[in-house]
Each structure stands twice: as structure tokens, then as C-alpha cells.
LUMKETI-153314 format. One record per residue: x, y, z of N, C-alpha, C in turn; residue number from 1. Coordinates in Angstrom, 2 decimals. Layout:
N
SITE       n.u       n.v       n.w      ca.u      ca.v      ca.w       c.u       c.v       c.w   seq
SITE         X         Y         Z         X         Y         Z         X         Y         Z   NUM
...
END
This chain:
297
SITE       n.u       n.v       n.w      ca.u      ca.v      ca.w       c.u       c.v       c.w   seq
SITE     39.94     24.69    163.78     41.01     23.82    163.33     42.28     24.63    163.10     1
SITE     43.34     24.31    163.81     44.64     24.97    163.61     45.49     24.15    162.65     2
SITE     46.37     24.81    161.95     47.18     24.13    160.93     48.65     24.52    161.01     3
SITE     49.52     23.55    160.68     50.96     23.75    160.71     51.52     23.20    159.38     4
SITE     52.39     23.94    158.76     53.12     23.47    157.58     54.58     23.30    157.95     5
SITE     55.11     22.11    157.78     56.49     21.79    158.12     57.29     21.56    156.85     6
SITE     58.31     22.40    156.65     59.18     22.26    155.48     60.62     22.42    155.93     7
SITE     61.18     21.34    156.45     62.54     21.32    156.96     63.37     20.28    156.18     8
SITE     64.69     20.28    156.38     65.53     19.27    155.70     65.04     17.85    156.02     9
SITE     65.18     16.97    155.02     64.66     15.62    155.17     65.23     14.89    156.35    10
SITE     66.51     15.12    156.68     67.14     14.34    157.75     66.62     14.73    159.13    11
SITE     65.87     15.82    159.25     65.27     16.14    160.56     63.76     16.26    160.51    12
SITE     63.16     16.34    159.32     61.72     16.61    159.26     60.89     15.47    159.87    13
SITE     61.32     14.22    159.64     60.55     13.09    160.17     60.58     13.10    161.71    14
SITE     61.77     13.24    162.27     61.87     13.24    163.75     61.21     14.45    164.33    15
SITE     61.37     15.62    163.71     60.77     16.82    164.23     59.24     16.72    164.12    16
SITE     58.75     16.19    163.02     57.32     16.01    162.87     56.74     15.08    163.92    17
SITE     57.46     14.00    164.25     56.98     13.08    165.26     56.95     13.73    166.67    18
SITE     58.00     14.48    166.99     58.06     15.17    168.27     56.91     16.18    168.39    19
SITE     56.63     16.87    167.28     55.55     17.84    167.32     54.19     17.19    167.43    20
SITE     54.01     16.08    166.74     52.74     15.34    166.87     52.49     14.90    168.31    21
SITE     53.55     14.40    168.95     53.43     13.98    170.34     53.02     15.14    171.23    22
SITE     53.69     16.29    171.04     53.39     17.46    171.85     51.96     17.97    171.56    23
SITE     51.58     17.98    170.29     50.29     18.54    169.91     49.11     17.74    170.43    24
SITE     49.31     16.45    170.70     48.21     15.67    171.28     47.83     16.24    172.65    25
SITE     48.84     16.57    173.47     48.56     17.18    174.75     48.07     18.61    174.60    26
SITE     48.66     19.32    173.67     48.31     20.72    173.42     46.84     20.83    173.01    27
SITE     46.36     19.91    172.18     44.97     19.95    171.73     44.01     19.79    172.89    28
SITE     44.31     18.83    173.79     43.46     18.61    174.95     43.43     19.83    175.84    29
SITE     44.59     20.43    176.02     44.69     21.60    176.93     43.89     22.81    176.38    30
SITE     43.99     23.03    175.05     43.42     24.25    174.48     42.10     24.05    173.75    31
SITE     41.65     22.80    173.68     40.38     22.52    172.99     40.41     22.84    171.54    32
SITE     41.56     22.68    170.90     41.72     22.97    169.47     42.25     21.75    168.77    33
SITE     41.74     21.46    167.59     42.33     20.43    166.74     43.44     21.04    165.91    34
SITE     44.45     20.25    165.59     45.56     20.78    164.79     45.99     19.73    163.77    35
SITE     46.33     20.18    162.58     46.84     19.27    161.56     48.27     19.73    161.22    36
SITE     49.13     18.75    160.92     50.52     19.05    160.52     50.70     18.48    159.11    37
SITE     50.99     19.36    158.16     51.30     18.95    156.80     52.82     19.07    156.58    38
SITE     53.41     18.05    155.99     54.85     18.07    155.70     55.06     18.15    154.20    39
SITE     55.91     19.10    153.80     56.22     19.27    152.41     56.96     18.05    151.87    40
SITE     56.47     17.42    150.80     57.22     16.30    150.21     58.59     16.75    149.72    41
SITE     59.54     15.82    149.70     60.91     16.15    149.32     61.23     15.59    147.93    42
SITE     60.24     15.68    147.03     60.48     15.22    145.66     60.36     16.42    144.73    43
SITE     61.24     16.53    143.73     61.27     17.73    142.90     60.00     17.96    142.09    44
SITE     59.24     16.85    141.85     58.03     17.01    141.05     56.79     17.36    141.88    45
SITE     56.95     17.46    143.19     55.84     17.76    144.07     55.61     19.28    144.17    46
SITE     54.39     19.70    144.03     54.06     21.13    144.14     54.39     21.63    145.54    47
SITE     54.93     22.84    145.64     55.20     23.46    146.92     53.89     23.72    147.64    48
SITE     53.77     23.21    148.84     52.56     23.45    149.63     52.43     24.94    149.97    49
SITE     53.57     25.61    150.19     53.57     27.01    150.50     53.04     27.81    149.29    50
SITE     53.47     27.41    148.09     52.99     28.10    146.89     51.49     27.88    146.69    51
SITE     51.00     26.70    147.04     49.57     26.44    146.95     48.80     27.37    147.90    52
SITE     49.36     27.54    149.11     48.74     28.47    150.07     48.72     29.89    149.52    53
SITE     49.86     30.27    148.90     49.94     31.62    148.34     48.92     31.82    147.23    54
SITE     48.77     30.81    146.40     47.81     30.88    145.29     46.36     31.00    145.81    55
SITE     46.10     30.36    146.96     44.74     30.38    147.52     44.52     31.56    148.46    56
SITE     45.62     32.27    148.80     45.53     33.41    149.68     45.20     33.04    151.11    57
SITE     45.49     31.78    151.50     45.26     31.32    152.87     46.49     30.54    153.34    58
SITE     47.03     30.92    154.50     48.24     30.30    154.97     48.00     29.55    156.28    59
SITE     48.84     28.55    156.57     48.70     27.85    157.85     48.87     28.80    159.02    60
SITE     48.38     28.41    160.17     48.56     29.23    161.35     50.05     29.33    161.71    61
SITE     50.79     28.26    161.46     52.21     28.25    161.78     52.96     27.60    160.61    62
SITE     53.91     28.33    160.04     54.77     27.75    159.02     56.15     27.57    159.61    63
SITE     56.70     26.37    159.43     57.99     26.04    160.03     59.00     25.61    158.97    64
SITE     60.21     26.11    159.08     61.28     25.59    158.22     61.93     26.63    157.35    65
SITE     62.13     26.25    156.08     62.94     27.04    155.16     62.37     28.46    154.98    66
SITE     63.16     29.44    155.35     62.70     30.82    155.21     62.67     31.28    153.76    67
SITE     63.38     30.56    152.89     63.36     30.96    151.48     61.96     30.83    150.87    68
SITE     61.07     30.08    151.50     59.69     30.03    151.05     59.07     31.44    151.00    69
SITE     59.55     32.31    151.88     58.97     33.67    152.00     59.67     34.71    151.13    70
SITE     60.78     34.32    150.46     61.60     35.31    149.80     60.90     36.01    148.63    71
SITE     59.97     35.30    148.00     59.32     35.88    146.81     57.88     36.28    147.01    72
SITE     57.48     36.47    148.26     56.14     36.98    148.51     55.98     38.36    147.85    73
SITE     54.87     38.59    147.18     54.63     39.94    146.62     54.69     40.99    147.73    74
SITE     55.02     42.20    147.33     55.11     43.31    148.29     53.83     43.43    149.11    75
SITE     54.02     43.51    150.42     52.90     43.67    151.33     52.27     42.41    151.83    76
SITE     52.58     41.25    151.18     51.95     39.98    151.56     52.39     39.53    152.93    77
SITE     53.69     39.73    153.25     54.18     39.32    154.57     53.38     40.04    155.66    78
SITE     53.27     41.36    155.53     52.58     42.16    156.52     51.09     41.87    156.55    79
SITE     50.52     41.55    155.39     49.08     41.33    155.31     48.65     39.98    155.93    80
SITE     49.48     38.97    155.75     49.08     37.61    156.13     49.74     37.10    157.43    81
SITE     50.83     37.72    157.85     51.60     37.14    158.97     51.71     38.12    160.14    82
SITE     52.03     37.55    161.26     51.98     38.27    162.53     53.39     38.69    162.99    83
SITE     53.53     39.94    163.33     54.79     40.46    163.85     54.84     40.32    165.36    84
SITE     55.85     39.63    165.85     56.00     39.37    167.31     57.48     39.64    167.71    85
SITE     57.90     40.88    167.64     59.29     41.18    167.95     59.72     40.74    169.34    86
SITE     60.83     40.01    169.40     61.38     39.60    170.68     60.66     38.46    171.36    87
SITE     59.64     37.89    170.77     58.86     36.84    171.44     59.71     35.60    171.69    88
SITE     60.64     35.28    170.78     61.51     34.11    170.94     63.00     34.52    170.82    89
SITE     63.55     34.99    171.92     64.95     35.47    171.87     65.90     34.34    171.47    90
SITE     66.96     34.69    170.71     67.96     33.72    170.28     69.22     33.84    171.11    91
SITE     70.05     32.80    171.07     71.27     32.75    171.82     72.19     33.90    171.46    92
SITE     73.12     34.23    172.36     74.01     35.38    172.14     74.78     35.30    170.85    93
SITE     75.30     34.09    170.54     76.14     33.94    169.31     75.33     34.30    168.05    94
SITE     74.04     34.00    168.06     73.21     34.34    166.91     72.76     35.80    166.95    95
SITE     72.45     36.29    168.13     72.03     37.68    168.26     73.14     38.61    167.80    96
SITE     74.38     38.31    168.16     75.52     39.15    167.77     75.71     39.17    166.27    97
SITE     75.26     38.12    165.57     75.39     38.07    164.13     74.10     38.51    163.43    98
SITE     73.16     39.06    164.22     71.92     39.68    163.74     70.97     38.67    163.09    99
SITE     70.84     37.50    163.73     69.84     36.53    163.29     68.46     36.82    163.90   100
SITE     68.41     37.68    164.93     67.12     38.05    165.50     66.45     39.03    164.53   101
SITE     65.32     38.64    163.95     64.64     39.48    162.99     63.96     40.63    163.72   102
SITE     64.43     41.85    163.49     63.90     43.00    164.22     62.46     43.31    163.83   103
SITE     62.02     42.88    162.64     60.66     43.12    162.24     59.66     42.17    162.93   104
SITE     60.18     41.10    163.52     59.37     40.19    164.30     58.55     39.17    163.56   105
SITE     58.83     38.98    162.26     58.11     37.98    161.46     58.80     36.62    161.49   106
SITE     60.10     36.61    161.39     60.86     35.38    161.29     61.52     35.07    162.63   107
SITE     61.19     33.90    163.18     61.71     33.49    164.50     62.60     32.25    164.32   108
SITE     63.89     32.37    164.25     64.77     31.20    164.06     64.67     30.27    165.27   109
SITE     64.48     28.96    164.99     64.58     28.00    166.10     65.84     27.14    165.93   110
SITE     66.47     27.21    164.78     67.76     26.57    164.57     68.38     27.16    163.32   111
SITE     69.71     27.14    163.23     70.40     27.57    162.02     71.23     26.40    161.54   112
SITE     71.08     26.06    160.27     71.75     24.92    159.69     72.98     25.39    158.85   113
SITE     74.20     25.16    159.31     75.36     25.51    158.52     75.56     24.55    157.34   114
SITE     76.04     25.07    156.23     76.40     24.27    155.07     77.91     24.18    155.02   115
SITE     78.42     22.97    155.13     79.86     22.79    155.31     80.59     22.39    154.04   116
SITE     81.80     22.87    153.91     82.74     22.37    152.93     83.50     21.22    153.63   117
SITE     83.71     20.13    152.93     84.50     19.06    153.52     85.41     18.47    152.43   118
SITE     86.41     17.74    152.85     87.40     17.24    151.87     87.91     15.87    152.25   119
SITE     88.48     15.19    151.26     89.10     13.90    151.48     90.57     14.13    151.85   120
SITE     90.94     13.82    153.07     92.30     14.13    153.51     93.34     13.18    152.94   121
SITE     92.87     12.10    152.26     93.83     11.24    151.55     94.23     11.85    150.21   122
SITE     93.40     12.78    149.71     93.67     13.40    148.42     94.28     14.79    148.54   123
SITE     93.97     15.51    149.62     94.45     16.87    149.78     95.24     16.99    151.08   124
SITE     96.42     17.60    150.98     97.18     17.94    152.13     96.68     19.20    152.78   125
SITE     97.15     19.49    153.97     96.65     20.67    154.70     96.91     21.95    153.92   126
SITE     98.01     22.03    153.16     98.31     23.25    152.42     97.43     23.41    151.20   127
SITE     96.75     22.36    150.80     95.87     22.42    149.62     94.42     22.72    149.95   128
SITE     94.08     22.70    151.23     92.68     22.83    151.64     92.20     24.28    151.53   129
SITE     91.09     24.53    150.86     90.55     25.91    150.77     90.26     26.46    152.15   130
SITE     90.67     27.72    152.36     90.43     28.35    153.67     89.34     29.42    153.64   131
SITE     88.88     29.76    152.41     87.87     30.77    152.24     86.90     30.26    151.14   132
SITE     85.67     30.76    151.11     84.77     30.43    150.03     85.32     30.88    148.70   133
SITE     86.01     32.01    148.70     86.59     32.54    147.47     87.57     31.57    146.85   134
SITE     88.24     30.76    147.68     89.21     29.80    147.17     88.55     28.75    146.26   135
SITE     87.25     28.55    146.39     86.57     27.57    145.55     86.39     28.08    144.12   136
SITE     86.74     29.34    143.87     86.63     29.91    142.52     87.87     29.62    141.70   137
SITE     88.90     29.06    142.30     90.14     28.79    141.59     89.89     27.69    140.52   138
SITE     90.43     27.89    139.31     90.23     26.97    138.22     90.80     25.59    138.51   139
SITE     91.67     25.47    139.50     92.25     24.15    139.84     91.15     23.17    140.29   140
SITE     89.99     23.72    140.69     88.92     22.83    141.21     87.91     22.52    140.11   141
SITE     88.28     22.67    138.85     87.35     22.38    137.75     86.75     20.98    137.87   142
SITE     85.43     20.91    138.03     84.67     19.65    138.17     85.17     18.78    139.34   143
SITE     85.72     19.39    140.36     86.25     18.63    141.50     85.49     18.91    142.80   144
SITE     84.46     19.72    142.72     83.65     20.03    143.92     82.26     19.41    143.72   145
SITE     81.86     18.55    144.62     80.60     17.84    144.49     79.58     18.43    145.44   146
SITE     78.37     18.74    144.91     77.23     19.17    145.73     76.02     18.30    145.39   147
SITE     74.98     18.30    146.19     73.77     17.54    145.86     73.09     18.06    144.59   148
SITE     72.07     17.33    144.14     71.32     17.72    142.96     70.93     19.19    143.02   149
SITE     70.82     19.83    141.85     70.55     21.25    141.78     69.22     21.63    142.42   150
SITE     68.24     20.72    142.48     66.92     21.06    143.01     66.90     21.02    144.54   151
SITE     67.94     20.51    145.18     67.96     20.42    146.64     68.30     21.77    147.26   152
SITE     67.75     22.00    148.43     67.87     23.32    149.06     69.32     23.75    149.27   153
SITE     70.15     22.82    149.75     71.56     23.17    150.00     72.22     23.72    148.72   154
SITE     71.98     23.10    147.60     72.59     23.52    146.36     72.01     24.85    145.88   155
SITE     70.68     24.99    146.01     70.05     26.24    145.63     70.61     27.38    146.44   156
SITE     70.79     27.18    147.75     71.24     28.25    148.62     72.71     28.58    148.38   157
SITE     73.55     27.55    148.24     74.96     27.78    148.01     75.15     28.54    146.69   158
SITE     74.46     28.11    145.66     74.55     28.81    144.36     74.11     30.28    144.49   159
SITE     73.03     30.49    145.24     72.52     31.84    145.42     73.52     32.72    146.17   160
SITE     74.10     32.17    147.24     75.06     32.96    148.01     76.32     33.26    147.21   161
SITE     76.81     32.28    146.46     78.05     32.50    145.69     77.77     33.54    144.58   162
SITE     76.59     33.49    144.00     76.24     34.47    142.98     76.15     35.87    143.58   163
SITE     75.56     35.95    144.78     75.41     37.26    145.45     76.72     37.84    145.89   164
SITE     77.63     36.99    146.39     78.90     37.47    146.94     80.02     37.59    145.93   165
SITE     79.93     36.77    144.87     80.99     36.80    143.85     80.39     36.86    142.44   166
SITE     79.62     37.93    142.17     78.90     37.98    140.90     79.78     37.93    139.66   167
SITE     80.97     38.43    139.76     81.87     38.48    138.60     82.58     37.12    138.36   168
SITE     82.41     36.19    139.30     83.11     34.92    139.18     82.19     33.72    139.28   169
SITE     80.90     33.94    139.20     79.96     32.84    139.40     80.10     31.77    138.32   170
SITE     80.43     32.17    137.12     80.58     31.18    136.03     81.74     30.22    136.34   171
SITE     82.80     30.72    136.94     83.93     29.87    137.30     83.47     28.87    138.37   172
SITE     82.68     29.36    139.35     82.20     28.42    140.37     81.35     27.34    139.74   173
SITE     80.50     27.72    138.81     79.65     26.72    138.15     80.48     25.70    137.37   174
SITE     81.59     26.16    136.81     82.49     25.25    136.11     83.17     24.28    137.06   175
SITE     83.37     24.71    138.27     84.10     23.90    139.26     83.22     22.84    139.93   176
SITE     81.91     23.08    139.88     80.97     22.26    140.69     80.26     21.21    139.84   177
SITE     80.10     20.02    140.43     79.24     18.97    139.89     78.08     18.81    140.85   178
SITE     76.85     18.81    140.37     75.69     18.69    141.23     74.93     17.39    140.90   179
SITE     75.04     16.44    141.81     74.31     15.18    141.61     74.22     14.43    142.89   180
SITE     73.10     13.72    143.08     72.93     12.85    144.22     72.32     13.54    145.42   181
SITE     71.91     12.72    146.38     71.43     13.22    147.65     72.63     13.49    148.56   182
SITE     72.45     14.26    149.64     73.57     14.55    150.53     74.40     13.32    150.99   183
SITE     73.75     12.21    151.39     74.58     11.06    151.79     75.45     10.53    150.65   184
SITE     74.92     10.62    149.42     75.69     10.15    148.26     76.87     11.07    147.97   185
SITE     76.70     12.34    148.23     77.80     13.29    148.08     78.92     12.97    149.06   186
SITE     78.55     12.69    150.31     79.53     12.35    151.33     80.27     11.05    150.96   187
SITE     79.54     10.05    150.49     80.17      8.78    150.10     81.13      8.97    148.95   188
SITE     80.78      9.77    147.95     81.65      9.97    146.80     82.96     10.65    147.22   189
SITE     82.89     11.61    148.11     84.13     12.28    148.58     84.92     11.33    149.48   190
SITE     84.23     10.62    150.33     84.88      9.64    151.24     85.63      8.58    150.44   191
SITE     85.05      8.16    149.30     85.69      7.12    148.47     86.73      7.68    147.51   192
SITE     86.90      8.99    147.51     87.94      9.59    146.68     87.54      9.90    145.25   193
SITE     86.23      9.87    144.95     85.79     10.23    143.62     85.89     11.72    143.38   194
SITE     85.80     12.52    144.42     85.96     13.95    144.39     86.79     14.37    145.61   195
SITE     87.62     15.41    145.49     88.39     15.83    146.64     87.60     16.67    147.62   196
SITE     86.56     17.39    147.12     85.84     18.36    147.95     84.33     18.17    147.77   197
SITE     83.61     18.33    148.85     82.13     18.28    148.78     81.54     19.43    149.60   198
SITE     80.26     19.71    149.35     79.53     20.72    150.10     78.13     20.14    150.40   199
SITE     77.75     20.13    151.65     76.37     19.73    152.02     76.13     20.21    153.43   200
SITE     74.92     19.91    153.99     74.70     20.41    155.34     75.59     19.67    156.33   201
SITE     75.92     20.36    157.41     77.01     19.93    158.28     76.74     18.59    158.94   202
SITE     75.46     18.25    159.17     75.15     16.97    159.80     75.63     15.79    158.98   203
SITE     75.54     15.92    157.64     76.07     14.90    156.75     77.59     15.02    156.61   204
SITE     78.06     16.24    156.50     79.48     16.48    156.14     80.46     15.94    157.19   205
SITE     80.04     15.90    158.44     80.99     15.53    159.48     81.13     14.02    159.72   206
SITE     80.36     13.21    158.99     80.35     11.78    159.21     80.57     11.05    157.90   207
SITE     81.52     10.12    157.88     81.76      9.32    156.66     82.13      7.91    157.07   208
SITE     81.79      6.96    156.23     81.99      5.54    156.54     83.46      5.18    156.73   209
SITE     84.30      5.64    155.82     85.71      5.27    155.85     86.58      6.27    156.58   210
SITE     85.96      7.30    157.14     86.68      8.32    157.95     87.75      9.06    157.14   211
SITE     87.48      9.21    155.84     88.45      9.90    155.00     88.14     11.37    154.81   212
SITE     87.06     11.84    155.42     86.66     13.24    155.21     86.84     14.07    156.50   213
SITE     87.11     15.34    156.26     87.20     16.30    157.36     86.46     17.56    156.94   214
SITE     85.81     18.21    157.93     85.08     19.43    157.66     86.03     20.59    157.60   215
SITE     85.81     21.50    156.66     86.51     22.77    156.59     85.57     23.84    157.12   216
SITE     86.02     24.60    158.12     85.26     25.75    158.58     86.02     26.97    158.09   217
SITE     85.64     27.55    156.99     86.42     28.65    156.38     86.49     29.87    157.29   218
SITE     87.55     30.65    157.12     87.76     31.81    157.98     86.67     32.85    157.83   219
SITE     85.99     32.87    156.69     84.89     33.82    156.49     83.54     33.23    156.90   220
SITE     83.55     32.08    157.55     82.30     31.51    158.09     81.56     30.63    157.14   221
SITE     80.73     29.76    157.66     79.91     28.85    156.82     78.63     29.53    156.43   222
SITE     78.30     29.39    155.12     76.95     29.78    154.70     75.94     28.92    155.48   223
SITE     74.74     29.44    155.62     73.79     28.74    156.47     72.36     29.04    156.06   224
SITE     71.44     28.25    156.60     70.01     28.42    156.39     69.28     28.42    157.72   225
SITE     68.73     29.55    158.15     67.91     29.53    159.35     66.60     28.75    159.09   226
SITE     66.18     28.02    160.07     64.86     27.41    160.04     64.00     28.25    161.01   227
SITE     62.84     28.70    160.52     62.07     29.72    161.23     60.66     29.26    161.58   228
SITE     60.10     29.95    162.53     58.65     29.89    162.83     58.06     31.19    162.36   229
SITE     56.95     31.08    161.59     56.23     32.28    161.14     54.75     32.04    161.40   230
SITE     54.14     32.96    162.17     52.75     32.81    162.57     51.85     33.67    161.68   231
SITE     50.73     33.08    161.26     49.76     33.86    160.47     48.97     34.79    161.39   232
SITE     48.35     35.78    160.78     47.56     36.75    161.53     46.39     36.10    162.27   233
SITE     45.85     35.04    161.67     44.66     34.40    162.30     45.03     33.33    163.32   234
SITE     46.34     33.08    163.53     46.74     32.04    164.48     46.26     32.36    165.88   235
SITE     45.61     31.43    166.54     45.19     31.68    167.94     46.42     31.83    168.83   236
SITE     46.29     32.59    169.86     47.41     32.84    170.77     48.03     31.54    171.31   237
SITE     47.18     30.55    171.44     47.68     29.28    171.98     48.74     28.65    171.07   238
SITE     48.79     29.02    169.79     49.81     28.49    168.89     51.22     28.89    169.33   239
SITE     51.30     30.01    170.07     52.62     30.45    170.51     53.25     29.43    171.45   240
SITE     52.42     28.63    172.09     52.96     27.57    172.97     53.71     26.52    172.17   241
SITE     53.29     26.33    170.91     54.02     25.38    170.04     55.39     25.94    169.72   242
SITE     55.47     27.26    169.54     56.77     27.91    169.39     57.63     27.73    170.63   243
SITE     57.03     27.84    171.81     57.77     27.60    173.03     58.34     26.18    173.09   244
SITE     57.53     25.23    172.62     57.99     23.84    172.58     59.19     23.68    171.64   245
SITE     59.14     24.36    170.50     60.26     24.28    169.54     61.55     24.86    170.13   246
SITE     61.38     25.80    171.04     62.56     26.41    171.69     62.94     25.67    172.99   247
SITE     62.23     24.62    173.29     62.52     23.88    174.54     63.71     22.93    174.36   248
SITE     64.25     22.45    175.47     65.40     21.55    175.41     65.10     20.25    174.69   249
SITE     63.83     19.84    174.71     63.46     18.60    173.98     63.85     18.68    172.51   250
SITE     63.51     19.81    171.85     63.80     20.02    170.46     65.21     20.53    170.25   251
SITE     65.60     21.51    171.07     66.88     22.16    170.88     68.07     21.23    171.10   252
SITE     68.00     20.36    172.07     69.08     19.39    172.29     69.18     18.45    171.08   253
SITE     68.07     18.00    170.58     68.06     17.14    169.38     68.73     17.83    168.20   254
SITE     68.43     19.11    168.00     69.02     19.85    166.86     70.51     20.07    167.08   255
SITE     70.91     20.35    168.32     72.33     20.57    168.60     73.16     19.31    168.32   256
SITE     72.61     18.16    168.66     73.33     16.90    168.39     73.61     16.71    166.91   257
SITE     72.81     17.29    166.04     73.00     17.19    164.60     74.16     18.09    164.13   258
SITE     74.73     18.84    165.06     75.74     19.88    164.81     75.18     21.12    164.16   259
SITE     73.87     21.31    164.29     73.23     22.55    163.90     73.39     23.55    165.06   260
SITE     73.00     24.80    164.82     73.13     25.83    165.87     71.75     26.02    166.49   261
SITE     71.55     25.54    167.70     70.24     25.72    168.37     70.03     27.19    168.71   262
SITE     68.83     27.66    168.52     68.53     29.09    168.78     68.43     29.40    170.27   263
SITE     68.02     28.42    171.06     67.78     28.66    172.46     69.07     29.01    173.20   264
SITE     69.02     30.04    174.04     70.21     30.41    174.86     70.54     29.37    175.93   265
SITE     69.60     28.45    176.18     69.75     27.51    177.28     70.35     26.17    176.89   266
SITE     70.72     26.01    175.62     71.21     24.73    175.13     72.66     24.87    174.64   267
SITE     73.47     23.88    174.96     74.91     23.94    174.58     75.08     23.75    173.08   268
SITE     76.12     24.36    172.55     76.50     24.17    171.16     77.21     22.83    170.97   269
SITE     77.05     22.23    169.80     77.83     21.05    169.46     79.31     21.43    169.51   270
SITE     80.19     20.54    169.97     81.62     20.86    170.06     82.21     21.43    168.78   271
SITE     81.82     20.85    167.63     82.34     21.35    166.34     81.99     22.81    166.10   272
SITE     80.75     23.18    166.47     80.30     24.56    166.32     81.01     25.47    167.31   273
SITE     81.09     25.00    168.54     81.75     25.81    169.59     83.22     26.04    169.29   274
SITE     83.91     25.00    168.81     85.35     25.15    168.51     85.61     26.19    167.43   275
SITE     84.62     26.37    166.57     84.75     27.33    165.47     83.99     28.62    165.75   276
SITE     83.68     28.83    167.01     83.10     30.09    167.49     81.78     30.46    166.77   277
SITE     81.08     29.43    166.31     79.79     29.67    165.67     79.92     30.70    164.55   278
SITE     81.01     30.62    163.81     81.34     31.61    162.77     80.50     31.31    161.51   279
SITE     79.50     32.14    161.27     78.59     31.96    160.15     78.70     33.12    159.17   280
SITE     78.55     32.85    157.89     78.61     33.91    156.88     77.19     34.43    156.66   281
SITE     76.89     35.51    157.31     75.50     36.02    157.36     75.53     37.53    157.28   282
SITE     74.73     38.11    156.39     74.72     39.55    156.18     73.40     40.19    156.54   283
SITE     72.59     39.49    157.29     71.31     40.02    157.73     70.14     39.55    156.87   284
SITE     68.92     39.80    157.38     67.73     39.27    156.73     67.47     39.84    155.35   285
SITE     67.57     41.14    155.12     67.32     41.66    153.77     68.24     41.06    152.73   286
SITE     69.53     40.96    153.06     70.49     40.39    152.10     70.20     38.91    151.85   287
SITE     69.82     38.19    152.92     69.54     36.76    152.75     68.32     36.57    151.85   288
SITE     67.23     37.26    152.11     66.04     37.09    151.31     66.23     37.50    149.85   289
SITE     67.02     38.56    149.67     67.33     38.97    148.31     68.11     37.92    147.54   290
SITE     69.08     37.30    148.23     69.93     36.30    147.58     69.19     35.04    147.22   291
SITE     68.27     34.55    148.08     67.64     33.28    147.86     66.31     33.36    147.10   292
SITE     65.85     34.56    146.80     64.61     34.66    146.08     64.70     34.08    144.69   293
SITE     63.64     33.46    144.21     63.66     32.80    142.91     63.94     33.77    141.77   294
SITE     63.54     35.01    141.92     63.80     35.98    140.85     65.27     36.25    140.66   295
SITE     66.08     35.85    141.66     67.52     36.05    141.58     68.24     34.77    141.20   296
SITE     67.57     33.61    141.33     68.25     32.34    141.16     68.06     31.80    139.76   297
END
């Protein structure tokens, strides 16, 4: 029995799960293996399935999604439980140049999700729009920046990155930010003029009912969250075919339409991403894992 754990953003996990289930029906017949797909619930009171695996010392054959699940593994656990496959799933040039290819071979990005700043253009003129993440530290934005609830991944990651990059000013950022609601509710509040600025994942940020919002792509790049494939040591070789499917146009085109950055070199970037030269604020895997680990948050 092969097993997969899926922990991706809510707005893609259902569709991605369905596409994988469809593929796995054929995959099972071809390889003579049964496979189960478990999806992490998106409720704050639900126990992390990954943490349960860690507690039991047994991990799924394939873990998909948020790489921050791995940030707090005890020393040596990554090497003990997971499989290193350097270069098995090459990423597109734009991501390779920014060092998203994990040289150790454990984390294989299949998509990168940018977190966008957006604003209500009825409330802010072009001269007032923040052009850098550092601009959000200005006291003029006191309680004027809206993000999703603190327990949601986007808010956890943004807070972690701001603390890592601006440690002397993190309290000012916290004073400027209000954290409440799901991502669509954040977009609606900014669209309706309740807040001038919002932050959420780019798929939500670029669409609003009243068309009062515009995405800001700061000059220092958008913070982001890679979604990864990680294979356990006991995973049968046939599981690598599921990774190939995730890198196929079937999945990658779907992810690109969301305005995420598809990892496959063979899929076109969303126009919004291409126009901004896929400029992401990324300092490499060690810095990312250090920033998002729970011991730092």
C-alpha cells in the first residue's frame, strides 16, 4: 500500500486532489499497487497529519505541499526518513536562477506560490503605493494592512519573513497589520474600501468583485511559498511517476492559470508573473527553512 499526504492551499487542494485521484487509478493498475491520498484539513483545531507521522516515526511515501512542514524536523530526521534525488525534477530557468532547485535533492518544487501585496486604487494614488516590503513598516499604515487570520499559512509565512528580514522593526509591522478572515474576505474588505492595503496569495489578490484592487509587485520581489514533492526512503520507484505527473502540463497549466509559478520548463508563465520577470524574494533553502520554523515564529 502506497500513501500520499497532500497539504496545499485550500483553493487548489481540492482540484489537485481530484486530478491526482484520477491519475492514480490508472497508475495503480499499471504498477499493481494500491495508493491512498490523505488531505490535511484546513481547520486550526485539526491536528497536523505531518506531525502525527513524525510522532509515529512513519511518513507517507510521498508528501506534497507546504515545505514548512519540514522546517522543524529534528536533526538527521530528513536524511533518515526521506530520499535524496538531486536533479530528478528540473525546474524552469526563472526558478533555477533564483536557486529554487534544492541541491540536496530532498525538496522538489512543483509550483511556487507568490504572496502579493494589493491595494484599493480608489483610496491610494500611485505616489502613495508601497514599492518595497520595507515601506510597509512606515507608521502611516497603522492598522491599515489586512492579512488573513494568524493561523493561516500566508500570514504565518509573511510574519516569519518580515521578522527574519527586518528584525529591528517587526513590532512596527505588527502594529500596522490586522489579521482576520479567510483570503477571499481579505480581498473583499480591501475592494470595499475598509482597508487600503491587503496581503494574500496572488490567486486571490488579483481578482475583486468591484475591480477596485490592483496587485503591487514590489521592486524587491514577492515573498513566496514553494510547494514541494518529498519522497520517503521506502517509497517504491513507481512513485516517481506521480512526481512526473505533477510536473506534466495537465497539472502545471492548471497552476499557471492561478498566477502561480509553474516549476516545469515546458509551461508558460501567467502574464502577470511574466510581466514582472518572475521576481521573487528568495534567499535559498537554508534561509527559508530557518525563517518559517516554529521555533522562530
